Structure formats: structure tokens, C-alpha cells
Kinemage of the C-alpha trace (Angstrom):
@kinemage 1
@onewidth
@group {chain A} dominant
@subgroup {mainchain}
@vectorlist {calphas} color= white
{ca met a 1} P 17.154 -2.666 -18.666
{ca ala a 2} L 20.522 -1.096 -20.176
{ca asp a 3} L 19.524 -1.256 -23.468
{ca leu a 4} L 15.926 0.056 -22.691
{ca ala a 5} L 17.852 3.113 -20.662
{ca ala a 6} L 20.243 3.689 -23.462
{ca ser a 7} L 17.391 3.807 -25.947
{ca gln a 8} L 16.070 6.702 -23.882
{ca gly a 9} L 19.062 8.493 -23.703
{ca met a 10} L 20.160 7.458 -20.426
{ca asp a 11} L 23.643 5.981 -21.636
{ca his a 12} L 25.440 6.549 -18.125
{ca leu a 13} L 23.880 3.538 -17.108
{ca val a 14} L 26.087 0.435 -17.566
{ca leu a 15} L 25.302 -3.319 -17.219
{ca lys a 16} L 27.993 -5.202 -15.057
{ca leu a 17} L 27.977 -8.973 -15.621
{ca ala a 18} L 30.133 -11.465 -13.959
{ca asp a 19} L 29.932 -15.423 -13.214
{ca asp a 20} L 28.209 -16.251 -16.284
{ca gly a 21} L 25.351 -14.029 -15.331
{ca gly a 22} L 25.299 -14.848 -11.707
{ca tyr a 23} L 26.114 -11.447 -10.747
{ca val a 24} L 24.275 -8.561 -12.283
{ca arg a 25} L 24.327 -4.972 -11.553
{ca leu a 26} L 23.297 -1.605 -13.261
{ca val a 27} L 26.013 0.950 -12.515
{ca gln a 28} L 26.272 4.611 -12.823
{ca gln a 29} L 29.497 6.139 -12.567
{ca asp a 30} L 28.435 9.751 -11.432
{ca pro a 31} L 27.353 9.902 -9.260
{ca pro a 32} L 28.370 6.580 -8.034
{ca leu a 33} L 25.389 4.548 -7.577
{ca phe a 34} L 24.503 0.871 -8.689
{ca phe a 35} L 21.022 -1.054 -8.713
{ca lys a 36} L 20.650 -4.544 -7.712
{ca his a 37} L 17.631 -7.056 -7.319
{ca lys a 38} L 16.974 -7.259 -3.652
{ca ala a 39} L 17.342 -11.103 -3.631
{ca asp a 40} L 20.491 -11.196 -5.303
{ca pro a 41} L 22.968 -11.965 -2.629
{ca ser a 42} L 26.005 -9.767 -1.841
{ca his a 43} L 29.160 -10.424 -3.990
{ca pro a 44} L 32.868 -9.990 -3.623
{ca leu a 45} L 32.771 -7.515 -6.677
{ca asp a 46} L 30.397 -5.191 -4.680
{ca arg a 47} L 33.129 -4.942 -2.155
{ca ala a 48} L 36.128 -5.032 -4.432
{ca glu a 49} L 34.637 -2.495 -7.289
{ca leu a 50} L 31.563 -0.924 -6.205
{ca tyr a 51} L 32.574 -0.061 -2.466
{ca asn a 52} L 31.950 3.543 -2.727
{ca phe a 53} L 28.735 3.389 -4.516
{ca lys a 54} L 25.484 4.137 -3.342
{ca arg a 55} L 23.573 0.580 -3.300
{ca leu a 56} L 19.726 0.764 -4.542
{ca ala a 57} L 18.133 -2.477 -4.139
{ca leu a 58} L 14.855 -3.112 -6.313
{ca ser a 59} L 12.192 -5.499 -5.180
{ca glu a 60} L 10.279 -8.487 -6.676
{ca glu a 61} L 7.218 -5.890 -6.755
{ca asp a 62} L 9.605 -2.796 -8.149
{ca cys a 63} L 10.180 -5.013 -11.033
{ca ser a 64} L 6.683 -6.851 -11.512
{ca asn a 65} L 5.108 -4.222 -13.635
{ca gly a 66} L 7.638 -4.315 -16.814
{ca pro a 67} L 10.345 -2.667 -18.175
{ca glu a 68} L 9.090 0.830 -18.612
{ca ala a 69} L 7.728 0.768 -15.089
{ca thr a 70} L 10.992 -0.550 -13.890
{ca leu a 71} L 12.809 2.314 -15.599
{ca ala a 72} L 10.601 5.136 -14.381
{ca leu a 73} L 11.521 3.704 -10.810
{ca ile a 74} L 15.361 3.914 -11.689
{ca lys a 75} L 14.982 7.345 -13.100
{ca met a 76} L 13.131 8.711 -9.871
{ca leu a 77} L 15.607 6.934 -7.661
{ca leu a 78} L 18.563 8.438 -9.914
{ca ala a 79} L 16.707 11.936 -9.414
{ca lys a 80} L 16.572 11.392 -5.756
{ca phe a 81} L 20.098 10.549 -5.561
{ca ala a 82} L 21.497 13.061 -7.733
{ca asp a 83} L 23.755 14.758 -5.132
{ca tyr a 84} L 25.208 11.684 -3.577
{ca thr a 85} L 28.367 12.089 -2.516
{ca pro a 86} L 30.366 8.702 -1.102
{ca lys a 87} L 30.923 8.945 2.697
{ca arg a 88} L 34.046 7.003 2.686
């Protein structure tokens, strides 16, 4: 997803990986948002490094129509939360 996003000029989205691929997040710094798959469990890195970020969970259905459709959804969510400011 990060490569596809970058190829479409969305280079502000960064793929964050840990635990040999067991931890995968798509992160944007400004505004502070991150995407995760809904089925992925919480991880200590979420609390340690992304505690001030808005978490946006994508379901299996959200991701079932291919990368282009998933990226369109991500773009829509980025626009929806463009004015997000952390509450903490």
C-alpha cells in the first residue's frame, strides 16, 4: 500500500514494520493518523510510538476489492480526518 500511495504522490504515508512483519501500520505524521487491519491485535508499539495518533482500522471487507479501492478508501479517510488534532 505504501508503494502504491507513493506512486500516486502520497509520499507522506510511511509503512511501519516490526516483529518480522507481525506488526504492520501505515502511518502519517501530520495530522497524526495510522491505519491498521482491524484483525491485527493491539501492539506495545501502538502505545509507545503512536499514542497521540488517531487509529483507523480497516476491515477485511475494506481491503477485499484490491489495492486501488483500498487506497481510495484511505484517501477518503485522510480527507475526513485532515483537521484531526490529538486530544492528549
